C-alpha positions in Angstrom: 5.8 96.7 -10.4 4.3 94.1 -8.2 0.7 93.1 -8.8 -0.1 93.5 -5.1 1.6 95.8 -2.7 3.4 94.9 0.5 0.8 96.6 2.8 -2.1 95.0 0.9 -0.6 91.5 1.2 0.1 92.1 4.9 -3.4 93.2 5.5 -4.7 90.1 3.7 -2.8 87.7 5.8 -3.4 89.6 9.0 -7.1 89.2 8.4 -6.7 85.6 7.3 -4.6 84.2 10.1 -6.7 85.2 13.1 -9.7 83.5 11.5 -7.7 80.2 11.4 -8.5 79.7 7.7 -5.1 78.3 6.8 -5.1 75.9 9.8 -8.6 74.7 9.1 -7.9 74.2 5.4 -4.7 72.4 6.1 -6.2 69.9 8.5 -7.2 67.7 5.5 -4.7 69.0 3.0 -3.0 66.1 1.2 0.7 65.4 1.7 3.2 62.8 0.6 5.4 63.3 3.7 5.5 60.9 6.6 7.2 63.6 8.7 5.9 67.1 8.2 8.8 69.4 9.0 7.1 72.5 7.4 3.5 72.8 8.6 0.9 72.5 5.9 -0.7 75.8 6.9 2.5 77.7 5.9 2.8 75.8 2.6 -0.7 76.9 1.8 0.0 80.5 2.9 3.2 80.6 0.8 1.4 79.4 -2.3 -1.3 82.0 -1.7 1.4 84.6 -1.6 2.9 83.4 -4.9 -0.6 83.5 -6.5 -1.2 87.0 -5.1 1.9 88.1 -7.0 0.8 86.1 -10.1 4.0 84.0 -9.9 3.9 80.4 -11.2 7.5 79.6 -10.5 8.6 78.5 -7.0 12.0 80.1 -7.7 10.3 83.5 -7.2 9.4 82.6 -3.6 12.4 84.4 -2.0 11.8 87.5 -4.1 8.1 87.5 -3.3 8.8 87.1 0.4 11.3 90.0 0.3 8.9 92.4 -1.4 5.6 91.1 -0.1 3.8 91.3 3.2 3.6 87.6 4.3 6.4 87.8 6.8 5.0 90.9 8.4 1.9 89.0 9.2 3.7 86.1 10.8 4.6 86.0 14.6 7.9 87.7 15.4 9.5 84.5 16.8 8.9 82.9 13.4 10.0 85.6 11.0 10.8 89.3 11.0 11.3 91.8 8.2 12.7 95.4 8.6 14.4 98.0 6.6 18.1 98.3 7.3 18.7 102.1 7.7 22.4 101.7 6.7 22.0 99.6 3.6 18.5 100.8 2.8 17.6 97.2 2.0 15.0 94.9 3.5 16.6 92.6 6.1 14.9 89.2 6.6 15.4 87.0 9.7 13.5 83.7 9.7 13.6 81.1 12.4 12.2 78.3 10.2 10.5 75.2 11.3 13.5 72.9 12.1 17.1 73.2 13.3 18.8 71.7 10.2 20.4 75.0 9.0 23.4 76.6 10.6 23.1 79.8 8.5 20.6 82.6 8.7 17.4 81.9 6.8 16.1 84.4 4.3 12.8 82.5 4.1 10.9 80.3 6.6 11.4 77.4 4.2 13.1 76.7 0.9 11.3 77.1 -2.3 12.1 73.5 -3.2 10.1 72.4 -0.2 7.1 74.2 -1.5 7.6 72.7 -5.0 7.9 69.1 -3.7 4.9 69.5 -1.4 2.7 70.1 -4.4 4.4 68.0 -7.0 4.6 64.8 -4.9 0.8 64.7 -4.4 -1.3 63.3 -7.2 -3.7 65.8 -9.0 -6.8 63.8 -8.1 -6.0 64.1 -4.4 -5.8 67.9 -4.7 -9.2 67.9 -6.5 -10.7 65.6 -3.8 -9.4 68.0 -1.1 -10.8 71.1 -2.8 -14.1 69.6 -3.6 -14.6 68.1 -0.2 -12.9 69.4 3.0 -12.3 72.9 1.5 -16.0 73.3 0.8 -16.9 72.2 4.3 -14.6 75.0 5.6 -16.2 77.5 3.3 -19.6 76.5 4.6 -18.4 76.7 8.2 -17.3 80.3 7.7 -20.4 81.3 5.9 -19.3 81.6 2.3 -22.5 80.2 0.9 -25.3 82.8 0.7 -28.7 81.8 2.0 -30.3 82.9 -1.3 -28.6 79.8 -2.9 -28.4 81.2 -6.5 -25.7 79.3 -8.5 -24.6 79.8 -12.1 -23.2 77.1 -14.4 -20.6 78.2 -16.9 -17.7 76.9 -19.0 -14.2 77.8 -20.1 -11.0 76.3 -21.6 -7.7 75.8 -19.8 -4.4 75.7 -21.8 -1.4 74.0 -20.4 2.2 73.6 -21.6 3.1 70.0 -22.5 6.1 68.2 -23.8 4.2 66.9 -26.9 2.3 70.0 -27.8 3.2 73.6 -27.2 -0.3 74.4 -26.2 -2.7 71.6 -25.4 -6.3 72.2 -24.3 -7.5 70.9 -21.0 -11.1 71.3 -19.8 -12.0 72.7 -16.5 -15.3 72.1 -14.7 -15.7 74.7 -11.9 -18.3 75.6 -9.3 -18.2 78.9 -7.6 -20.0 81.5 -5.6 -20.2 85.2 -6.6 -22.0 88.5 -5.5 -25.8 88.8 -5.6 -26.4 91.7 -8.0 -27.0 89.6 -11.1 -27.8 92.5 -13.3 -24.4 94.0 -12.6 -22.5 90.7 -13.0 -21.3 89.5 -16.4 -20.9 85.8 -16.5 -20.0 84.5 -20.0 -18.2 81.6 -21.5 -15.7 82.1 -24.4 -15.9 78.4 -25.1 -18.9 76.8 -23.3 -18.1 73.3 -24.6 -14.8 73.1 -22.6 -16.1 73.1 -19.0 -18.7 74.2 -16.5 -18.6 76.6 -13.6 -21.1 77.1 -10.8 -21.3 80.6 -9.2 -23.5 81.5 -6.3 -25.0 85.0 -6.3 -25.5 86.8 -3.0 -24.4 90.1 -1.6 -25.2 89.1 2.0 -22.7 86.2 1.9 -20.1 86.8 4.5 -17.1 87.2 4.3 -17.3 87.1 0.5 -19.7 89.9 -0.3 -17.9 91.2 -3.4 -16.3 88.0 -4.7 -17.2 84.5 -5.7 -15.9 81.2 -4.4 -15.3 78.2 -6.5 -17.3 75.3 -5.0 -15.8 72.5 -7.1 -13.3 71.9 -9.9 -12.5 69.0 -12.3 -9.9 68.7 -15.0 -11.0 66.9 -18.2 -9.2 65.8 -21.4 -9.7 68.2 -24.3 -12.0 65.8 -26.2 -14.3 65.2 -23.2 -17.7 66.9 -22.7 -18.2 68.7 -19.5 -21.9 68.0 -19.0 -21.6 64.7 -17.2 -18.7 65.8 -14.8 -20.5 69.1 -14.2 -23.6 67.5 -12.8 -21.6 65.0 -10.9 -19.9 68.0 -9.2 -23.3 69.4 -8.4 -24.4 66.1 -6.8 -21.1 65.9 -4.9 -21.5 69.5 -3.7 -25.0 68.6 -2.4 -23.6 65.7 -0.5 -20.9 67.9 1.1 -22.9 71.0 1.8 -26.3 69.4 2.2 -29.6 70.0 0.5 -31.0 73.5 0.2 -27.7 75.3 -0.2 -28.3 75.3 -4.0 -31.8 76.7 -4.5 -31.4 78.0 -8.0 -29.1 76.7 -10.7 -28.6 78.8 -13.8 -26.7 77.1 -16.6 -26.0 78.1 -20.2 -27.8 76.6 -23.2 -24.9 74.2 -24.0 -25.2 72.5 -20.6 -29.0 72.6 -20.7 -29.5 71.1 -24.1 -26.8 68.4 -23.6 -28.3 67.5 -20.2 -31.8 67.3 -21.7 
């Protein structure tokens, strides 16, 4: 069974596209291509679709497109998806973004295009994009609640490597979450690994019942998160301006190390 249904994903993208979120986020999205044949907004949307289905392999893109609702939210001249009454299978017709293919397309772009679009950009450029332009878009669309209550937290991130089967990587995160603090459980299984910043606020639109990461940093497993965490806080203040963070709640590990 899929993690998210076709109708749910279609509703998600139909609500997302009219607000121009992908286009605005893609304006400063990093790319290694001199000629952008596939628009960055679609690369971003395609990756969102993969994550909605909890897929980490780009090889799953065609299957996700076939069973998901992304194509249903795209303009008909770009892609269509309908159930063939004879074969009882989903029929996909995609125009694509260039005229290089002479055969019918099953997806608007190839999965390898998505893979190279992410792989060919250095990790630090993705972090700079997320911690800078993405936060400006979040602020533009009202994701940061006026109450300005943020929470600092920490966690571990495990990644597969060629040297070690499981190697720890630290993550420093900043995020925004709903206001009802008494009903929100924010804990750290491993506080020494990283820090996260969550903003509490039910009145934050359009993210009333969710939190938004406001910054992220990847650290070596033997690095402490305190210095990078407060650097992220200072960077966020420079991006969003003073007064957005009114209260900063951090756990004891961050507080004692900072003191």
